[in-house]
MARLUM-945993 format. One line per 4 residues: number of its first residue (from 1); their letters; for each residue x, y, z negated of C-alpha. Coordinates in steps of 0.02 Angstrom, whole numbers, plus 50000, padded with zeros to 5 digits. Layout:
residues N
NUM	A	X:Y:Z | ...
end
This chain:
residues 693
1	MLLL	51100:50048:40619 | 51277:50091:40624 | 51333:49934:40552 | 51242:49832:40701
5	VNFL	51337:49955:40820 | 51516:49905:40762 | 51446:49724:40739 | 51413:49704:40928
9	LAVF	51579:49798:40965 | 51668:49692:40863 | 51604:49533:40939 | 51553:49594:41123
13	TPTL	51680:49733:41153 | 51722:49637:41347 | 51563:49619:41393 | 51504:49801:41333
17	CDII	51660:49855:41424 | 51611:49750:41595 | 51451:49814:41575 | 51478:50002:41530
21	SHAE	51609:50011:41701 | 51459:49911:41829 | 51345:50044:41769 | 51441:50184:41818
25	LVAQ	51480:50102:41984 | 51282:50071:41999 | 51248:50250:41966 | 51364:50320:42096
29	DPAF	51244:50219:42233 | 51150:50341:42338 | 51005:50223:42313 | 51008:50192:42133
33	HIKF	50842:50307:42112 | 50751:50192:42198 | 50624:50096:42099 | 50619:49892:42118
37	PKPI	50521:49802:42090 | 50367:49915:42148 | 50241:49966:42031 | 50081:49900:42083
41	LPSD	49967:50039:42065 | 49783:49999:42021 | 49654:50012:42162 | 49476:50074:42127
45	GISA	49348:49983:42217 | 49475:49847:42291 | 49447:49657:42246 | 49593:49587:42109
49	SLVG	49602:49464:42281 | 49642:49605:42396 | 49780:49700:42277 | 49938:49729:42405
53	HLEE	49837:49680:42551 | 49937:49761:42708 | 50057:49821:42582 | 50240:49766:42582
57	LGLQ	50284:49563:42518 | 50302:49613:42304 | 50166:49722:42282 | 50032:49585:42271
61	SPPI	50061:49521:42114 | 50196:49578:41982 | 50360:49465:41981 | 50384:49335:41848
65	GQIP	50559:49410:41786 | 50734:49454:41845 | 50832:49292:41888 | 50984:49258:41754
69	EYFH	51112:49402:41747 | 51298:49363:41689 | 51439:49496:41654 | 51568:49357:41671
73	SPTP	51625:49264:41816 | 51579:49080:41787 | 51714:48938:41818 | 51675:48798:41947
77	RELW	51610:48701:41814 | 51489:48831:41730 | 51428:48870:41892 | 51377:48669:41931
81	DTQV	51301:48649:41751 | 51201:48809:41733 | 51139:48833:41906 | 51199:48714:42043
85	KLYR	51130:48561:41956 | 50982:48637:41904 | 50934:48707:42071 | 50944:48901:41994
89	PAVY	50985:49055:42050 | 51071:49181:41957 | 51181:49349:41978 | 51364:49388:41914
93	RGML	51397:49568:41912 | 51563:49625:41957 | 51614:49441:42025 | 51679:49524:42187
97	NGSP	51777:49680:42083 | 51973:49676:42107 | 51942:49631:42303 | 52018:49763:42414
101	AVGN	51860:49756:42512 | 51763:49842:42363 | 51825:50014:42386 | 51917:50016:42566
105	WTHD	51747:49951:42645 | 51660:50094:42596 | 51739:50208:42726 | 51689:50169:42909
109	EYLI	51868:50243:42970 | 51947:50102:42861 | 51861:49966:42942 | 51895:50038:43140
113	KEYG	52065:50075:43091 | 52124:49892:43027 | 51977:49784:43110 | 51897:49882:43259
117	DQEV	51939:49774:43388 | 51873:49623:43289 | 51718:49544:43376 | 51554:49517:43299
121	LVEK	51380:49475:43307 | 51254:49612:43306 | 51068:49577:43265 | 50921:49698:43247
125	KFED	50924:49778:43056 | 50735:49745:43048 | 50732:49545:43084 | 50615:49496:43181
129	RKSE	50700:49306:43246 | 50635:49360:43436 | 50790:49431:43474 | 50966:49356:43539
133	PKRM	51113:49448:43432 | 51226:49562:43530 | 51422:49543:43550 | 51545:49677:43510
137	TIEA	51693:49751:43425 | 51670:49823:43250 | 51739:49993:43325 | 51601:50003:43453
141	FLKN	51470:49939:43317 | 51518:50070:43186 | 51502:50223:43333 | 51345:50158:43371
145	YKEQ	51237:50078:43233 | 51182:50244:43126 | 51079:50287:43283 | 51025:50099:43339
149	NWYI	50939:49972:43263 | 51080:49866:43228 | 51138:49756:43082 | 51317:49649:43083
153	VTIL	51277:49474:43064 | 51433:49368:43095 | 51567:49274:43058 | 51694:49353:42949
157	PNAM	51838:49373:43058 | 51995:49288:42998 | 52089:49439:43007 | 51953:49525:42863
161	RKDV	51987:49375:42735 | 52145:49457:42665 | 52032:49592:42597 | 51917:49470:42498
165	KVPK	51954:49372:42331 | 51887:49213:42309 | 51755:49202:42191 | 51804:49111:42058
169	PLMC	51692:48972:42050 | 51747:48935:42220 | 51928:48929:42168 | 51944:48739:42168
173	SSFN	51816:48597:42147 | 51702:48526:42259 | 51645:48693:42291 | 51813:48739:42377
177	KNLQ	51822:48589:42477 | 51664:48600:42535 | 51661:48785:42604 | 51557:48783:42764
181	ELNL	51586:48979:42829 | 51596:49144:42788 | 51477:49281:42845 | 51497:49491:42865
185	WVGT	51337:49601:42848 | 51348:49782:42875 | 51211:49892:42925 | 51139:50080:42864
189	HGTR	50968:50187:42875 | 50914:50030:42775 | 50890:49839:42821 | 50732:49702:42814
193	SKLH	50759:49517:42814 | 50614:49398:42857 | 50554:49270:42697 | 50667:49137:42747
197	YDAD	50786:49008:42685 | 50941:48927:42731 | 51051:48757:42725 | 51179:48794:42603
201	NIIH	51245:48837:42435 | 51258:49035:42447 | 51355:49176:42348 | 51320:49321:42418
205	CVVA	51416:49478:42370 | 51380:49651:42408 | 51561:49762:42451 | 51457:49938:42459
209	GRKD	51276:49997:42464 | 51142:49900:42363 | 51026:49750:42414 | 50845:49701:42328
213	WILI	50785:49522:42337 | 50627:49452:42320 | 50653:49244:42276 | 50535:49125:42286
217	NPEH	50568:48933:42239 | 50529:48815:42395 | 50406:48711:42321 | 50283:48841:42384
221	KPKL	50336:48832:42572 | 50170:48756:42608 | 50061:48900:42573 | 50181:49050:42639
225	DMVW	50149:49008:42821 | 50316:48934:42879 | 50364:48912:43052 | 50367:48749:43137
229	GAKG	50526:48659:43096 | 50592:48471:43137 | 50590:48368:42963 | 50759:48380:42891
233	QGSG	50800:48556:42975 | 50903:48655:42827 | 50866:48820:42886 | 50682:48930:42919
237	FSHL	50561:49058:42908 | 50401:49119:42867 | 50271:49183:42994 | 50234:49334:42881
241	DVDN	50244:49496:42899 | 50349:49569:42746 | 50293:49742:42773 | 50110:49717:42797
245	VNLT	50041:49549:42709 | 49876:49509:42776 | 49790:49434:42620 | 49644:49398:42716
249	ENPD	49731:49260:42827 | 49860:49232:42673 | 49766:49227:42513 | 49876:49111:42425
253	VSDI	50024:49236:42432 | 49938:49340:42283 | 49966:49184:42165 | 50146:49140:42221
257	PWEY	50261:49171:42072 | 50406:49269:42126 | 50571:49334:42036 | 50697:49471:42094
261	VSLY	50880:49561:42083 | 50957:49705:42120 | 51140:49695:42184 | 51271:49840:42195
265	AGDC	51443:49859:42245 | 51553:49708:42177 | 51398:49603:42125 | 51368:49412:42171
269	LYLP	51205:49316:42191 | 51206:49117:42185 | 51072:49061:42281 | 51047:48880:42301
273	PQYL	50993:48790:42470 | 50817:48813:42547 | 50790:48948:42414 | 50646:49058:42482
277	HQVR	50720:49244:42493 | 50702:49400:42570 | 50810:49551:42574 | 50798:49747:42579
281	SYNR	50931:49881:42576 | 50912:50067:42587 | 51067:50146:42634 | 51230:50100:42718
285	SVSS	51278:49925:42653 | 51420:49785:42679 | 51417:49622:42624 | 51526:49441:42603
289	TFLF	51435:49289:42605 | 51499:49126:42563 | 51422:48968:42620 | 51475:48785:42552
293	YPRD	51396:48641:42592 | 51272:48544:42440 | 51344:48392:42366 | 51230:48280:42218
297	TFSD	51399:48254:42147 | 51536:48354:42078 | 51732:48360:42027 | 51847:48494:41956
301	DDCK	51981:48399:41928 | 52090:48480:42039 | 52050:48628:41921 | 52165:48573:41770
305	ELDL	52324:48667:41832 | 52248:48838:41913 | 52255:49000:41835 | 52077:49029:41854
309	DSYL	52085:49212:41829 | 52231:49218:41943 | 52193:49325:42120 | 52180:49206:42261
313	SLSD	52145:49296:42456 | 52025:49213:42566 | 52157:49192:42693 | 52240:49067:42598
317	VYVY	52084:48927:42595 | 52014:48812:42704 | 51851:48845:42783 | 51773:48744:42921
321	WVYE	51692:48853:43039 | 51810:49032:43067 | 51824:49153:43183 | 51996:49204:43277
325	QGQE	52016:49360:43385 | 51962:49290:43560 | 51881:49151:43510 | 51747:49084:43654
329	TVDM	51628:49053:43523 | 51573:49137:43363 | 51547:48999:43263 | 51404:49012:43172
333	GYQN	51266:48912:43086 | 51349:48735:43145 | 51331:48571:43079 | 51439:48518:42939
337	PVNV	51579:48409:43020 | 51620:48306:42870 | 51431:48281:42847 | 51399:48216:43023
341	RRNT	51556:48106:43015 | 51493:48029:42851 | 51304:48009:42906 | 51390:47903:43062
345	VATL	51476:47802:42945 | 51338:47774:42857 | 51218:47721:42989 | 51360:47575:43026
349	RAFG	51357:47541:42871 | 51177:47522:42837 | 51170:47409:43016 | 51293:47300:42914
353	IDTM	51439:47332:43069 | 51607:47389:43081 | 51631:47411:43264 | 51531:47496:43414
357	SWKE	51559:47491:43591 | 51516:47643:43701 | 51352:47581:43720 | 51319:47541:43552
361	FLYV	51394:47723:43502 | 51251:47793:43633 | 51109:47728:43553 | 51176:47788:43382
365	AYMT	51202:47946:43452 | 51017:47938:43527 | 50953:47928:43352 | 51022:48089:43295
369	YGEE	51001:48191:43436 | 50874:48121:43547 | 50849:48172:43723 | 50973:48303:43706
373	IFGM	51122:48183:43719 | 51073:48151:43911 | 51132:48342:43914 | 51301:48329:43823
377	SAVI	51359:48157:43884 | 51543:48222:43928 | 51565:48281:43761 | 51501:48103:43686
381	KNLF	51619:48012:43807 | 51766:48135:43755 | 51724:48087:43559 | 51728:47915:43609
385	KGFD	51871:47916:43692 | 51945:48018:43536 | 51891:47867:43424 | 51947:47740:43543
389	IDGD	52147:47758:43520 | 52202:47590:43565 | 52094:47592:43735 | 51992:47440:43701
393	QIIS	51818:47518:43731 | 51798:47461:43529 | 51785:47580:43398 | 51778:47549:43211
397	IEDI	51725:47651:43045 | 51922:47660:43013 | 51932:47741:43173 | 51787:47865:43140
401	ENMD	51841:47929:42963 | 52037:47948:43037 | 51986:48063:43169 | 52046:48234:43166
405	IEKW	51902:48356:43093 | 51926:48477:43240 | 51849:48347:43371 | 51722:48333:43254
409	KDFC	51688:48521:43242 | 51698:48503:43472 | 51542:48373:43435 | 51447:48496:43328
413	RATD	51479:48646:43447 | 51398:48506:43597 | 51269:48474:43516 | 51198:48641:43476
417	SPHG	51179:48801:43535 | 51301:48976:43513 | 51225:49076:43381 | 51264:49211:43504
421	PTKS	51349:49250:43658 | 51499:49185:43702 | 51647:49295:43771 | 51636:49214:43963
425	ELSI	51440:49264:43938 | 51463:49466:43887 | 51457:49504:44092 | 51306:49431:44127
429	NDEK	51202:49587:44079 | 51209:49731:43941 | 51097:49669:43812 | 51238:49568:43764
433	SEKS	51341:49683:43712 | 51355:49876:43650 | 51314:49918:43833 | 51125:49937:43790
437	PEFN	51039:49975:43641 | 50908:49830:43686 | 50917:49648:43636 | 50888:49493:43772
441	PRDN	50727:49384:43692 | 50781:49235:43586 | 50733:49074:43682 | 50660:48987:43554
445	DYYR	50458:48952:43534 | 50411:48964:43364 | 50208:48943:43410 | 50252:48777:43475
449	DVKM	50138:48692:43340 | 49990:48811:43376 | 50008:48792:43565 | 50001:48619:43557
453	ARRF	49869:48604:43402 | 49739:48725:43525 | 49796:48604:43679 | 49740:48453:43553
457	LNFI	49570:48525:43499 | 49537:48602:43703 | 49554:48411:43760 | 49438:48328:43608
461	VKKH	49311:48461:43658 | 49324:48415:43826 | 49323:48245:43811 | 49200:48227:43698
465	GRKN	49087:48381:43675 | 48951:48438:43783 | 48961:48590:43882 | 49107:48624:43804
469	LLLF	49031:48629:43634 | 49082:48480:43493 | 48949:48444:43354 | 49066:48397:43170
473	PEFK	48998:48216:43185 | 49085:48194:43357 | 49239:48280:43290 | 49239:48170:43137
477	NYVE	49226:48030:43236 | 49371:48068:43344 | 49504:48164:43250 | 49586:48115:43086
481	TVND	49682:48211:42978 | 49835:48160:42861 | 49859:48269:42748 | 49693:48328:42712
485	TPES	49491:48274:42771 | 49406:48308:42940 | 49292:48418:42835 | 49422:48532:42783
489	AFVL	49493:48553:42955 | 49322:48591:43057 | 49286:48715:42914 | 49456:48795:42965
493	LDSN	49398:48811:43151 | 49193:48825:43149 | 49210:49020:43132 | 49043:49071:43139
497	MDGV	48994:48909:43022 | 48851:48838:43147 | 48931:48660:43115 | 48986:48661:43321
501	LSRD	49178:48698:43383 | 49175:48779:43548 | 49331:48795:43669 | 49306:48996:43646
505	EIEH	49318:48961:43457 | 49480:48873:43470 | 49551:49011:43587 | 49497:49155:43469
509	TSDV	49544:49065:43295 | 49700:49151:43223 | 49878:49065:43213 | 49868:49071:43056
513	SIRK	49715:48946:43043 | 49785:48845:43186 | 49938:48816:43095 | 49854:48773:42940
517	FARM	49760:48636:43058 | 49925:48567:43118 | 49997:48558:42954 | 49860:48435:42910
521	GYIY	49936:48303:43024 | 49800:48280:43167 | 49773:48095:43246 | 49674:48056:43395
525	TVNK	49560:47916:43352 | 49546:47818:43517 | 49737:47843:43539 | 49837:47848:43406
529	KLHG	50004:47894:43499 | 49902:48065:43531 | 49955:48172:43373 | 50044:48287:43303
533	GGPW	50070:48417:43150 | 50107:48358:42978 | 50171:48444:42838 | 50266:48596:42872
537	EDVN	50438:48524:42910 | 50392:48386:43009 | 50297:48420:43143 | 50279:48298:43299
541	VVEG	50182:48361:43436 | 50104:48286:43595 | 50006:48355:43734 | 49832:48360:43806
545	DKEE	49741:48238:43922 | 49870:48190:44041 | 49983:48142:43885 | 49833:48050:43827
549	QKVS	49841:47969:43973 | 50025:47915:43995 | 50039:47841:43830 | 49869:47738:43852
553	NFPD	49939:47649:44011 | 50112:47619:43950 | 50156:47492:43827 | 50203:47489:43632
557	EVKF	50358:47403:43676 | 50420:47441:43479 | 50247:47347:43421 | 50282:47209:43531
561	IEES	50461:47174:43479 | 50394:47202:43278 | 50267:47056:43312 | 50409:46933:43389
565	IQKG	50506:46979:43250 | 50367:46938:43131 | 50347:46763:43228 | 50546:46751:43204
569	YEAV	50519:46755:43017 | 50383:46630:43011 | 50495:46517:43121 | 50659:46524:43023
573	KSST	50562:46522:42841 | 50484:46355:42896 | 50658:46286:42986 | 50753:46149:42903
577	DNKM	50898:46255:42864 | 50818:46423:42859 | 50933:46498:43001 | 50926:46552:43185
581	DKTE	51053:46597:43299 | 51060:46725:43439 | 50986:46607:43595 | 50828:46576:43472
585	FINL	50824:46750:43426 | 50830:46790:43613 | 50697:46656:43663 | 50583:46742:43538
589	FKDH	50563:46873:43648 | 50578:46805:43809 | 50418:46678:43778 | 50296:46802:43758
593	MSEE	50347:46951:43823 | 50363:47010:44030 | 50545:47050:44094 | 50503:47232:44133
597	ILKP	50467:47273:43926 | 50622:47165:43900 | 50728:47253:44001 | 50789:47397:43906
601	VDFD	50821:47281:43753 | 51016:47263:43718 | 50980:47095:43621 | 51178:47061:43554
605	FLFR	51172:47255:43469 | 50994:47205:43385 | 51055:47025:43335 | 51206:47117:43259
609	ILSS	51103:47220:43154 | 50970:47099:43098 | 51111:46958:43049 | 51223:47008:42899
613	SKEY	51325:46844:42936 | 51339:46909:43134 | 51317:46718:43170 | 51135:46666:43118
617	ATPK	50998:46786:43045 | 50911:46700:42877 | 50730:46758:42810 | 50797:46877:42699
621	DFEE	50890:46975:42850 | 50700:46952:42941 | 50631:47032:42779 | 50734:47184:42772
625	ILFE	50686:47246:42960 | 50505:47198:42928 | 50472:47261:42747 | 50490:47441:42678
629	PEET	50611:47467:42550 | 50558:47534:42378 | 50561:47701:42369 | 50682:47798:42237
633	PDAQ	50602:47962:42180 | 50726:48113:42203 | 50714:48202:42025 | 50727:48116:41860
637	ENDN	50547:48089:41777 | 50621:48135:41610 | 50578:48327:41583 | 50739:48343:41487
641	EPVV	50862:48304:41630 | 50924:48392:41746 | 50847:48398:41929 | 50979:48404:42059
645	KKDN	50924:48453:42232 | 50964:48300:42321 | 51055:48289:42494 | 50956:48185:42614
649	SDRN	51060:48176:42745 | 51211:48089:42638 | 51071:47939:42596 | 51109:47777:42695
653	IHKR	51011:47737:42824 | 50890:47599:42792 | 50900:47448:42891 | 50721:47434:42946
657	KGFI	50728:47623:43004 | 50882:47597:43087 | 50821:47440:43195 | 50673:47527:43237
661	GVLD	50770:47704:43286 | 50877:47593:43414 | 50747:47486:43483 | 50681:47688:43525
665	AMQG	50843:47743:43588 | 50853:47578:43697 | 50696:47634:43778 | 50747:47823:43787
669	IYTF	50915:47801:43864 | 50831:47661:43996 | 50695:47766:44030 | 50782:47924:44079
673	QRAS	50918:47803:44171 | 50748:47747:44289 | 50699:47920:44302 | 50874:47957:44372
677	EERL	50883:47831:44489 | 50730:47841:44540 | 50741:48023:44592 | 50894:48015:44676
681	ERLR	50818:47881:44779 | 50717:48017:44825 | 50849:48132:44858 | 50916:47999:44981
685	KRQS	50749:47967:45090 | 50709:48152:45102 | 50897:48162:45176 | 50883:48025:45276
689	RKEE	50714:48099:45351 | 50803:48278:45368 | 50936:48168:45465 | 50798:48098:45593
693	L	50737:48249:45609
end
C-alpha cells in the first residue's frame, strides 16, 4: 500500500495538490453538507412508474453519473477535441482560480464600494419566465436582495471585467474570436431555474457559493413538454414544474437519462449549445458566464506565440455585446452580428447575385424577419444607406462584408426586443426598478400553441360535428397528422374513451395533452392551408373558421407561379437552343395568370435569381428551382467519427428555398402596402365626411 501511495505522489503530485486545495475550498462552503443528487427513497405501495411523482426534478430516476471531471485547465485545442467536437459537457475544477473575483466578490461590501453604481438586470430567483426583468444599480440590489425574490442575471458590466481572468481555453483560437457576451449572476437564500437550453457554447464559472446542475441531452426535448418556439430558435425552456413533477401528465420523465455536477468557487462548467440544464443554489452565490458562438470549424493558429499559463484579464479581450455605464439598453440575448452578416451574404450567394437594390434588400429582410420588418423599416433603410457608400442605390457583397460591425449590432437591436427595461423606460412604473418588490408581467405568450390547437379543434367539431359532438370516423376524415396517426391524436383528446369528441372535452383536456396533439402537426383535410403544430421546434399555427374562410378565398400565388415555372422548364427543354430570355420568362406568367395575381411579382429580381448567366435561363436553372436538393446528414454515419453539432444558420440557402421565400416576401410586402393604402383611404374619407358635416 505504501509503495502505491508513493507512486501516486511521484507521478500525480500536481494533480493531487490541486485536488486537496480544491477540497479545502469546497469544505468551506456553507452548503457543503447538502447531498446532491438526492437519494431516491423507497416508497411502499407506490407503482414504480410514479416514483418521484410531485417531487422535484431528479427524484424520478437515479442519474447515469457525473459529467467528466478535470483538475486542470484545458488548452483551446483540448477543449475542442475532447468536449466541443464531441458535444459533451465537462467540469474543470479551479479553472477560474487566480481571478481577483474569487475572494473579493464573496463580500457585498466590496461589490458596493467598487461597482455599486453599475446597472444590472434583475429577475426572480425562482425563475418562472412570466415576469419582465427589473433594472437597478448593484448597490440597490445588494441592499434589498436578502429580503426580496431577486436575482441578478445580466451582462457583466465592463467595469467589473478587470476582476475576472480569461479561462485558458478562451485566451485565443476561434473561441476567443467568437465571444458573444459575458454574464453576471448574483443571488442569495437559494435560486432555482427552469429546465432550459441556450443558443451558445457556455463556460459557466462559480465565483462564490455552490450550484447544482441537472444536465439532459437535447435529443430528449420532445419528451419534456417544451415551450412553443419558432424553427431554428436558439434557446427555450420546458413547461415542466421542476419543483413538482407531475408524472401522470409527463410519464416519460422517469425514463430520461440525466447527469449531474456540483460547482463550487473557482469551478467552471463547459456546456454545449442547446444542452438542457436545470440549476439550483442554496445560499449566496455569484457566477460569471462566458458565451461563445458555436462554429463547425476550429483554428488555434493564433495560440502559437501566446503563453497560455499567463494571466489575461477580461478587460483585454473583444466581446460582441457589452454594457458600459449609462448605456440605454443592457445588450443581453441579442443575435451574433457576425452571423447575421454571414447569413445575408450566404443568401445572396445562394441566389447567384452580387448586388441588390433597396427593394431587393427589403425582400431578403422579409424572408428572415417576416412582417416584423414593417415595424423597423427606418432601421433597415439606415442599414442600407450605411452599405451604400457611393450613394448609387445599389449594394454589393463586398459592401456588406466591409460594413462596420457596430452597424450590424444596431440592426440586431432593431430586430429583437431588449431583454429588460431601457434606461428611458425606468420612469414608466415602479415595477421596472428597485422601487417596488414586484415585477411587471412579461409580454410573451408561451401557450400560443395550446390556444391555436384548441381553436382548431373547436372549429372542426363545430363545422363537422352534430350538436357539438364529433365521432372518431368524422375526426379521421377531416384531421391529418404529420408526425403520428389520427388515432393517436384522438386518444389524447377523448378523455372518457367513448369514441366521441365534444367541445367540453376540448376545453377540459390538459394543456400537456393539447401540446402533444399540436406537436403531431395537424392539418385540415378540406383546406390544407388551415394547419398548425408540428415538431416542438417548428410550429406554424393559423386560426379558426374566419381564417379558414380567408385562405379558401385567397388565390395561392406561389402554386400558380410554380406551375408556370414547370411550363417554362418544359418549354426551354424543347427549344432548339435550350435558352429562355427575360421577356419569354415574363410571358410565361402573363399568358395564363390574372393581372391582380401578378401585381406583387418583381420579375426582374426573380429572373436574376433563376438565371445563372443573368441573360437567359437554361434547363439546369429551372431544375434548381423545381427540385429539392439531396439531403446531407448532419452527423457522420461512422460511429467511430466524432459528431459535431452543426451550425445550421451558416449553411447556404438553396436556390429553390430562396426562390419560394422571395415570392412569399413579394406577396407579404405587397399585401402590407395595399392594406396601408386602404387604411389611408378610409382615413381620408372619414376626414372628408367630418369636413362636410
